[in-house]
DOVEXTOR-22408 format. One record per residue: x, y, z of N, C-alpha, C, O, CB in turn. Coordinates in steps of 0.02 Angstrom, whole numbers, plus 50000, padded with zeros to 5 digits. Glycine has a CB too. Layout:
BEGIN
XYZXYZXYZXYZXYZ ...
END
This chain:
BEGIN
515125165649907514885160649954514945163150026514515161750068515285154049947 515475166950040515565169550108515005174450126514755174450182516245173050115 514795178650077514245183350089513585179650102513195181550146514165188150029 513485174350064512875170350073512855167350143512345167650177512825164750020 513415164450165513445161350231513365166550286513055165250337514105157650239 513655172550275513585177850326512865179850334512615180750389514015183950307 512515180750277511805182550279511395177050312510955178350353511535183850208 511545170850295511175165150322511265164650398510785163850434511395158750289 511885165150420512015164550492511715170350531511425169450584512775164350505 511765176450503511475182250536510725181650541510425183050593511665188650498 510415179450486509675178650486509465172950533508955173450566509425177350415 509865167650535509695161950578509725164050652509295162150691510175156150566 510225168050670510265170650738509655174850755509385174450810510905174750748 509445178850707508855183150718508225178950729507815180550771508755187850658 508165173550690507565169250695507515166050764506955165250790507585163850642 508085164050794508065160450857508115165050918508175162650974508625155450859 508085171550907508125176250963507465176651001507455177751062508325183250939 506905175650966506255176450998506045170051033506125164551005505725178450946 505785170451095505565164451131505015160751094504985154551097505305166351201 504575164351058504035161051022504305156250969504005151050956503575166150990 504855158150937505155153850886505425147450917505355142050889505715157450848 505735148050976505995142151011505425137451030505475131351022506385144351075 504875140351055504295136351075504005132751015503865126751018503755140651108 503915136350960503595133550900504035128250867503795123150844503435138950851 504695129550865505135125150828505365119050868505505113850840505735128950805 505405119650934505685114250974505215111751029505075105751032506325116651006 504965116351071504565114251129503925110651108503775105251133504395120251173 503555113651061502915110751041502985103951008502655099251030502565115450993 503405103150957503465096350928503725091250977503515085450974503905096550867 504185093151021504445088451070503905086351119503825080451134505045091451108 503505091251144502975089751191502445085251159502225080351190502655096151217 502235086951098501735082851063502005075751052501635070851061501545086050996 502635075251032502925068651018502985064551082502875058551081503605069350985 503165067851138503225064251202502545061751225502475055951246503535068851256 502035066051220501365064151243501085058451201500885053251227500885070151241 501055059451135500755054451092501225048651079500995043051067500555057551026 501875049751083502345044251079502285039651138502375033651132503055046851073 502145042551197502045038551257501435034051250501435028451275501965042951317 500915036651216500325032451204500495026751157500285021051167499755036651174 500895028351105501075023251056501545018051084501505012151065501385026350997 501985020151130502485015451156502285012451223502605007751246503145018751163 501755015051254501595012951322501255006251327501285003051379501175018051354 500925004051273500564997751276501034991851279501534991551242500104997151217 500884987151322501294981051328501054975851279500454975251266501284978351399 501514972151253501324966751207500944961251242500644957051210501944963851173 500964961251311500624956151349499894957951360499504953651380500974955151416 499694964151348499004966251357498584963651300498664965851243498944973851363 498134958851315497724955851263496984957051278496804957551337497874948251256 496564957451227495844958451238495564952751280495704946851268495464958951171 495154954551329494864949551374494204947051346493764950951328494764952551444 494134940451344493514937251323493284932651380493664928451404493614933251256 492654933451400492384929351454491984923451425491634924251375491924933551501 492044917651457491684911651434491184909651488491344909251547492184905851419 490574908251466490034906251511489814899351490489594898351433489434911351511 489854894451535489664887651517489444883851580489664885351635490244883951483 489004879051569488784874751624489354869951643489804868651604488144870751605 489314867451706489824862751729489714856051695489314851951716489794861951807 490074855151640489984849151600490664847451569491054851851551489444850251544 490794840951562491444838751536491554841151465492094843551448491484831051538 491034840651424491104842851354491204850351350491614852751311490484840751313 490834854151390490914861451390491604863451413491894868351388490384864651435 491884859851460492564861351483493064860351426493524864251417492754856851542 492954854951386493394853751329493314859251276493794861351245493254846851299 492694861551267492574866951218492914873351240493204876951199491814868151209 492884874851306493224880851331493984880251322494324885151307493054881851405 494244874151332494964873051321495134874351248495654877251232495164865951341 494684872151203494794873151132494784880551114495204882851076494264869351091 494304884151142494264891451129494884894951154495184898951118493644894351163 495074893551215495624897251247496314895251219496814898051240495624896151321 496324890551172496974888851141497214894451095497804894551076496914882251102 496774899051078496974904951039497274910151086496924913151127496354907951000 497934911151081498284915551129498264922851109498614926951139498994913351136 497864924651058497784931651041497324935251090497294941451092497504932350970 496964931451131496504934251180496664931551250496984926251257495764932751161 496444935151300496464932651369495774929751384495274933251377496654938251420 495744923451403495104919951414494994918951488495454917251526495084913051376 494364919951510494214919151581493504916451588493044918851555494284925951618 493414911451630492744908651642492364913051692492654915451741492794901451669 491724914151679491314918351722490594916151718490404912451672491384925951703 490174918451765489454917051759489144922251713489464927251698489104916951828 488534920951692488234925251641488134932451664488244937151627487564922351619 487924933351726487804940051752488454944051754488474949851733487504939651822 488984940851779489634944251783489894945751713490184951151702490134939851821 489794941151666490034942051598489684947951564490004952151533489934935751558 489024948251570488654953751539488834960451570488884965551535487894952551546 488944960551635489134966651669489824969051646489934974951635489134965651745 490284964351639490964966151617490974968851546491344973551531491424960051622 490574965951503490534968451434490214975351433490444979751396490124963551390 489694976251473489354982751474489814988251500489784993851477488724982351518 490244986451548490714991451576491374991751538491844995151559490854989751649 491404988251481491984988251436492604985451471493174987251454492134995251412 492504981051518493064977551550493274971551509493834968951517492874975351621 492824969151466492974963751419492674965551352492164968851348492694956851446 493004963251298492744965051232492134960951213491734963051172493284964151179 492074954951244491504950651227491434945151279491894943751318491604947551156 490844942051279490724936051319490424930851272489994932351231490234937551379 490664924651279490414919151238490014914451282490284911451329491004915351203 489364913851268488914909551307488864902851270488624902651213488214912851317 489084897551302489074890951272488414887451292488224887551350489694886651294 488084884351244487444880951257487534875551310488044872251314487164877851193 487014874751352487054869851406487134862751378487504858751406486444870251450 486784861351324486824854751293486984855651219486554857451180486164850651304 487604854351201487814855051132487434850251087487194852251034488574853851125 487374844051108487044838951068486314840751055486064840051000487084832151102 485974843151107485264844951100485184850951053484734850951011484954846651169 485604855851060485564861651016485694859750943485394862550897486054867051038 486154854950932486284852750864485674849250835485514850250776486894847950863 485344845150875484744841650851484184846550834483824845550785484504836650903 484124851850874483584856750863483784862250814483374866450796483394859850929 484414862150792484634867250745484734874150777484704879250743484154867850689 484854874150842484964880450878485704882150879486124877750871484684880050950 485884888650889486584890550893486934887250952486644886451005486654898150898 487564885450941487954882450995488234887851042488314886651102488524878250967 488374893651014488684899051053488294905551042487984906550990489424900051034 488324909751092488044916551087488594921451108488874920951163487394917451131 488734926251065489244931251081488904937651103488484940451068489704932651019 489094939951162488814946151190489344951651184489894950951211488594945151265 489194957051149489654962651141489284969151151488674969451144489994962551071 489654974351168489344980951175489244984251107488734987351094489764985451220 489744983451064489694985950995490164981850951490624978650976489884993650991 490024981950886490414977850840491044981450819491044985550772489994976150778 491584980050854492234983050839492634978250794492404972750778492634984550904 493224980450773493664976150733493864969950773493924964550745494284980050709 493964970750839494144965050881493584960050883493694954050884494324967450952 492954962550885492374958050885492334954050821492204948050822491734961950895 492454957450764492404953950699492914948350695492754942950670492514958950642 493524949550719494034944250719493834938550766493914932750749494724947150740 493574940350825493364935250873492784931150846492764925050854493164938550940 492304934550814491724931150786491924925750736491654920250736491244936150754 492404927450693492644922550643492964916650678492874910950656493134925850594 493334917950730493674912550766493164908050800493224901950798494164915450817 492654911050832492144907050867491754902750817491574897050832491654911650906 491624905450758491294901550706491714895450687491444889950677491164905850643 492374896450684492814890750669492794885550724492804879550709493514893250659 492774887750787492724883050843492064879250838492034873250850492784886750911 491534882850821490874879650814490874874150761490584868850771490354884750798 491194875550704491224870450652491624864350675491444858650659491534873450587 492164865550712492554859950739492134855650786492164849550783493174862550775 491744858950829491324855250877490794851150840490674845350857490994860050927 490484854250790489954850650752490254844650716489964839150718489624855450702 490824845550684491134840050648491344834550696491304828650679491744842550609 491554836350756491754831350806491154827150826491204820950829492054834750867 490594830350840489994826650860489734822350803489484816850815489444831450883 489794824750741489554820850684490004814850670489774809750644489514825250622 490634815450687491104809950676490994804050723491124798350706491824812450682 490764805650784490714800550836490024797250834489524800750838490844803750906 489994790750827489344787350824489004787150892489324786450944489434780150798 488334787850890487914787250950488114792051005488034790451064487934780150975 488384797850987488544803051036488964800351093488804801451152487904806251063 489504796951077489964794251127490324800151160490794803051132490474789251095 490114801851221490384807751256491134807151268491504812051261490024808851322 491344801251286492064800251300492474801551238492994804851241492194793151327 492244798951181492614799951118492604807251097493114809951074492314795551063 492024810551106491964817651088492454821751129492814825951102491244820251100 492464820451195492924824151238493654822851220494074827351224492804822451312 493804816851201494494815151183494704818951120495264821451117494564807551172 494254819251071494414822851009494494830251022494964833450997493874821550956 494034833151061494074840251076494704841851116495034846951106493444842551115 494854837251163495464838251203496084838151159496544842051169495514832851258 496094833651110496664833151065496704839351021497244841851007496614826751022 496114841850997496104847850955496354853950994496714858050966495394849150928 496154854451058496364860151099497114859951112497434865151121495984860351165 497394853951114498104853351131498564854051072499174854151080498224846851163 498294854351012498714854950952499054861750950498744866850968498294853850889 499674861950929500034868250922499804871750859499544868650812500794867050921 499894878250859499714882150800500114879950740500714878650746499814889650814 499794879550682500134877550622500704882250606500634888350611499654877250563 501274879450588501864883350569501814884950494501914880450453502524879650586 501674891150478501594893250408502164897750388502314902650421500914896850398 502494895850334503054899950310502784906050273502304905450235503514895750263 503084911750284502854917850251503454922150233503974921950265502374921750297 503354926050181503874930650159503594937750163503104939350129504104929050086 503894941950205503664948850215504034953350166504644954050169503784951150288 503644956450122503944960950072504084967750104504624970550096503494961750011 503584970350140503664976750173503634975550248503154972550274503124981850151 504134977950283504164976950356503634981050391503474986550370504854978750382 503354978150444502894981850485503274986250534503844984850551502414977150523 502954991650555503284996250600503354993250669502884990150695502905002950603 503934994150699504034992150768503774997650814503545002850790504784990750783 503804996450880503605001650927504015007950919503735013550918503664999050999 504685007150914505105012950907504995016350840505035022450835505845011050915 504855012350788504715015250723504075019250723504025024550692504675009850670 503565016750760502935020250766503025026950801502745032050781502415016050803 503425026850856503565033150892503945037950847503805043950847503965031750956 504415035250808504795039450763504365042750711504455048650695505325035350728 503865039050685503415041950634502965047350665502815052350632502985036450602 502745046250727502355051450762502775057750769502525063250756502135048950831 503395056950789503835062750798503955066350732503945072450729504495060650829 504065062550679504185065550614503565069250589503625074650561504395060150563 502975066250600502365069550579502275076350612502115081250579501765065150594 502365076550678502305082950713502855087850693502745093850690502325081850789 503455085150680503995089550659503835092750591503965098750582504655085650654 503565088950545503375091650480502885097450488502965102750458503075086250435 502375096350530501865101550540502165107850570502055113350545501305098950583 502535107050626502805112950659503385116150619503505122150625503055111150729 503725112150579504235114850535503905119450483504175124750466504625109250501 503335117250458502975121350408502735127850440502775133250409502385117450379 502495127450502502285133550537502875138150549502845144150536501935131850603 503425135250574504005139350593504335142550533504475148550534504505135150629 504465138750480504805141550422504345146250384504585151250356505035135850375 503695144850382503235149450350503225156150387503215161450356502515146450347 503225155750454503245162050493503895165850482503895171950478503165160550566 504455162050477505095165350466505125168550396505385174050389505665160350474 504855165050346504875167750278504425173950271504595178650236504655162450228 503865173850306503425179650302503705185750339503445191250333502735177950330 504255184650378504575190350411504885195150360505035200850377505115187850459 504985192750299505225197150245504755203050235504975208550219505305193250179 504105201750246503615207150239503735212550290503685218550275502895204350246 503895210550352504045215450404504685219150388504745225150401504085212150472 505165215650361505795218850345505705223950288506055229050286506315213550325 505255222450243505125227350190504805233650219504985239250200504655224250136 504345232750265504015238550296504515242550338504505248650338503425236350340 504965239050373505455242450416506055245250378506445249050406505705237750468 506125243450315506665246050274507295241850276507775243350241506835252950297 507305236450317507895232150322508035228650256508615228050234507815226950378 507515226350224507575222650161507895227150107508345225050071506885220150137 507655233250102507905237850051508645239650064509035239950017507475244250049 508825240750127509515242450143509985236650127510555237650106509575244350217 509745230550138510145224750123510275224050048510815222050027509815218350150 509765225850009509845225249936510305230649907510575229749853509165225749903 510385236149944510835241449920511565240149940512005243949921510615248149947 511685234849978512365233049998512725229849939512405228549888512355228250060 513375228649945513755225549889513515218549869513735215949817514475225149908 513085215549908512835208849890512295209449838511925214349836512565205149952 512235204349795511725204249743511065201549770511045198749825511955200049683 510535202549731509885199949751509895192349757509585189449801509345202149701 510265189149712510305181849713510645179549777510415174749809510685179149651 511175182749797511535180849859511095181949920511095177749966512175184849865 510735187549921510285188949977509755183449982509625180850037509955195849970 509445181849926508905176849927509175169949946508865166449985508555176549859 509745168049918510045161549936510225161350010510125156250043510675160149893 510475166850036510645167150107510045166150151510065162550200510975173750123 509485169450133508865168750172508605161550167508415158550218508335173750147 508585158850106508325152150097508755146950133508495142150161508275150450022 509405148050133509855143350167509745143650243509805138650277510595144850150 509605149550268509465150150340508835146450359508795143450412509405157550360 508325146650314507705142850327507845135350325507575131550365507165144750276 508275133250278508445126150274508805123950338508655118650365508895124850212 509285127950361509645126350422509185126150482509275122250528510205131250434 508685130550482508195130850535507825124150540507745121350594507705136750524 507585121550482507245115250481507695109450499507485104850534506935114050414 508325109550475508785104150489508955103750564508985098350593509425105050449 509045109550595509185109750667508595107050707508675103250754509355116950690 507995109050687507395106650721507335099050716507205095750766506765110050691 507425096350656507365089150648507915085450687507775080250717507415087350573 508515087950686509065084750722508925084550797509025079450830509735088350708 508705090250825508565090550897508025085550916508075082050966508355097650917 507495085150875506955080550890507175073350885506975069150925506355081750844 507595071750836507855064950829508245062950891508165057350916508305064450767 508665067450916509075065850975508625064851036508725060151074509575071550988 508135069251045507685068851103507285062451102507235059051153507215074951106 506985060751045506565054751040506985048351047506745043351075506195054650973 507595048451023508035042751032508225041851105508275036251129508665043550989 508335047351140508525047151211507935044751254508035040851300508765054051235 507325047151239506755045651282506465038751266506355034751311506215050951274 506335037351201505985031251181506435026351143506215020851126505405033051139 507055028251130507485023851090507255023551018507395018550984507495017051120 506925028750994506665028850926507235028250876507745031650882506255035250913 507145023850828507645022850776507425026250712506825026950700507775015250765 507905028150671507735032150611507935028750547507965031950494508075038950615 508075022350549508225018650489508925020050463509355022650499507715020350436 509025018350401509675019250368509785026550353509415029550314509705015050303 510295029550385510415036750377510635038650307510575044350286510935038950427 510895033750269511075035150200510465037050159510505040950113511425028950168 509885034150177509255035950145508915041750182508625046150151508795029850142 508955041450249508585046350289508815053550277508395057950266508645044650362 509465054650278509735061550274509555064850207509295070450209510495061350282 509685061750149509485065050086508745066250080508525071450055509725061050027 508345061250103507615062150097507375067750144506945071650126507255055650113 507665068050205507485073350251507675080150222507305085050230507835072250320 508255080550189508455086850158507965088950104507805094850098509165086150127 507715084150064507225085750012506575088050043506245092650017507105079649968 506375084950099505765087050134505825094350158505375098350149505625082350194 506405095950188506515102750213506515107750154506235113250160507175103250252 506825105950099506825110250039506115111450015505945117049996507255107249982 505705106350015505005107149994504635111850040504245116050017504655100249993 504755111250105504425115750153504675122850145504285127650151504555113250225 505325123750132505595130450120505265133550058505085139350058506365130250112 505195129450005504865131949945504135133949958503905139049933504895126649891 503795129849996503095131350014503065137950053502635142150040502785125650056 503515138850100503525144950141503675151150099503375156350109504045144350197 504145150450052504305156050008503705157849964503555163749954504905154449963 503355152849940502765154149899502235157749940501915162449915502485147549872 502135155550003501635158850045501815166150057501385170550057501555155050111 502465167450069502685174350082502615178750020502555184850026503405174350105 502615175749961502595179749900501895181349876501805185949836502945176049845 501385177749902500715178849876500275182949925499695184249910500375172249862 500555184949982500175189050030500515195850036501095196750016500135185550099 500155200550064500405207450070500605209250141501005213850151499895212250044 500325205850190500475207450260500645201050299500465195550278499895211150293 500975201950356501145196350399500515192950426500505186750434501595198650458 500005196850440499385194050466499045189550415498795184150431498905199750487 499055191750351498765187550299499155181050292498865175750282498765191350232 499815181550297500235175550291500085170650347500045164650335500985177550293 500005173050409499865168750466499195165250458499135159250471499875172750531 498685168950437498015166150430497995160950374497735155450383497505171750416 498275162750317498255158150260498685151950273498485146450255498495161650197 499255152850304499695147150319499355142350367499395136250359500355149550349 499015145050418498685140750468498165136350434498125130350448498355144950522 497765139350391497235135550357497545130150311497345124350313496785140250316 498025132150270498315127550222498715122050256498675116150237498755131250173 499105123850306499535118850339499125113650376499235107650369500035122150387 498645115950416498235111250455497825106750408497805100650419497765115050503 497505109550358497085105550313497495100550273497285094850266496695110150266 498065102650247498465097950207498805092750251498925087150229498995101850168 498975094450313499245089450359498725084250376498885078350382499505092850423 498105086350384497555081550396497465077050336497385070950344496905085350412 497475079950277497395075850216497995071250205497905065650180497305080450156 498595073650222499205070050206499405064550254499925061450244499735074650201 499015063250306499175057750352499655059550408499965055150437499465052250313 499725066050424500145068050479499825066450546500165064450593500305075550475 499155067350551498805066150613498595058950623498555056550680498205070650617 498455055350569498225048450574498435044750510498545047950459497455048050584 498495038050513498705034250454498195034850398497595034850410498805026850473 498435035450337497985036050280497595029550268497075029650235498375037850217 497845023950295497515017550283496815017250314496405013150294497935011950311 496685021550363496035021050398495505025550365494925025350386496115022950471 495695029650317495215034150285494945030850222495255026150196495535040950268 494365033150197494075030150136494555030650076495015034750075493415033350118 494425026450026494855026149968494895032849931495435034849909494605020749920 494325036349924494345042649888494765047849924495055052249892493635045249877 494785047549991495205052150029495945050450020496365054950018495025051850104 496095044050013496785042149999497025044649932497605046449924496855034550002 496565044849884496745047549818496845055149821497295057749789496205045849766 496415058549860496495065849867497155067449902497465072449887495895068749907 497355063249950497975064449988498585064749943499075067949961498065058950040 498555061549885499135061649840499265068649811499795069849782499025056749783 498785073149820498855079949793499215084649841499335090449824498185082849775 499385082149901499735086449949500415083449964500475077349966499315087350015 500935087549974501605084849984501705080950048502125076450051502105090449983 501305082450100501405078950164501315071450158501665067550192500925081650217 500855069250115500745061950108501365058450080501515052850100500135060650062 501715061850034502315058850006502895059250055503335054950056502505062449940 502905064450097503405064850150503325059050198503815055650215503355071550188 502715057750220502575052450267502725045650236503015041250269501835052650290 502535044750173502665038250139503405036750136503615031150153502365038350069 503805041650115504515040550110504845039250177505255034750184504845046450077 504665043350227504945042450293504755035650322505165032450356504715048050340 504135033450311503915027050339504335021250310504525016650346503165025850325 504465021450246504875016150216505575016050245505865010750255504905017150140 505845021950259506535022350284506555020550359506985016650380506815029450273 506105023450398506115022350471505945015150488506245012250533505615027050505 505475012050452505285005150465505825000250445505824994450467504645003450430 506285002450402506804997950377506594994050316506984990050290506994993150431 505974995250292505744991750233506154993450171506334989150131505004993350220 506295000050164506705002450108506444999950041506824997649998507435000350117 505785000550032505474998649968505645004049918505335009449918504694997649975 506125002749875506415007849832505905011449788505935017549782506945004849788 505435007849755504935011449714504545016749753504415022149728504445006549683 504365015149816503985019949857504425025949874504195031649871503725016649921 505055024749893505505030249910505655034449849505655040649852506165027549940 505775031149792505925034749730505335039149709505425044949692506105029849674 504735036249709504145040149689504035046049736503875051549713503525035749689 504115044849800504025050349849504525055949836504345061849838504095047749921 505155054049824505675059049812505545063049748505625069149748506375055649809 505345059649695505225063049632504625067849637504645073349610505095057949576 504105065649671503525070049678503675075949723503445081549709502925066049705 504055074949776504255080549819504705085349780504665091449790504625077949882 505125082749737505545087049695505105091349649505255097249638506035082849654 504585088349621504125092049578503755097549618503675103149594503605087349546 503545095749679503225100849722503705106549737503525112349735502975097649788 504335104749751504835109949767504935114649708504935120749717505505106649785 505005111949648505095116149589504495120649578504565126549560505205111749526 503895117949589503295122049582503275127649633503145133449615502665117649589 503415126049696503395131149749503915136549737503765142549743503495127849817 504525134549721505065139449711504935143749650505085149749649505745135949705 504655140749598504505144549537503995150049551504075155849531504235139949481 503465148149587502945153149604503235158349652503125164349642502335149649635 503595156049703503845160649753504345165649725504295171649738504165156749809 504835163249687505355167749660505075172349606505295177949599505925163649632 504585169849569504295173949515503875179649544503865185149516503865169749468 503535178349599503095183349628503435187749680503165192949700502495180049660 504035185849702504375189649753504585196449727504905197049674504985185749778 504405201649764504585208549745505175210749787505175209949848503985213549754 505675213549753506295215349787506325222849804506865225449820506875213549744 505755226149800505775233349817505255234949870505185240749890505655237749754 
END
């Protein structure tokens, strides 16, 4: 064990001697996490999509605007039609709602009560459109309830509807949603996974240079066995990943207050993730003949699988068939497990499945890497 630790520490010191290794392992993931974490954490919960309302000066229209603006998911502002269209065109507002000058007349003629002006149909527009339709149905039912178009009664009903508080609905959340700090933490973890794969793959492929320089052969002729040498190298790669993850955790917690969930779950799962990456790196070093080949092949595989695995963006936004393909790469299971732990959801089936599949990937990578590794 002492020989293994000596080899590991010596190799670890060698890995961190070069400035490029420091940049790749620490500076790059920290900078990416700070930049994109700032985007994720910078938005205020008070910033709401702006919707402009255009209506004639009329008592009923005023009550309808009050009814619309009772939805506090949006910021509502009254404007004239020209100003409203200009604001939507310049993307200063997500939409403008034009209320008919005479609701009663439009109902008699079968014309729309409202017109929504948008630049493009976004997800925010779709949600707003459904809400406006609901307001329209309320207005129609109100007018139909009141005999002989009694304006005073209509306004009273609309005023009462606008003043009603939102219904209190009981709900049970099975999986917790990510908080701001959890979102920043997941961004940091995603970038760490990617740069960890680059860094450890580059370190593992250094064995090729050592073989050419004769260092590898001289080490094997020492009193240490091949197994001890290999374990020492692999342990140094593991420590390299662990140090990188620890440094990033401390930095993100200091800057953004990012939380990492229950450490009883986080630490073992993070260790399994690092072991999987070490296995991947060993496999890459064993199937190429030169350092240049290793760098080129690693770049292609790491970037493509990180894109597939949800490191750059949530898998929920990609088509269903892409989500199924993502299950074939280890990064998707790394992200899934970390998300359950960091968010505090701790959905055991998801964590268990992620851990078992990562363990299978690790066994596959190490089997290929150790079987193909040449010791001469």
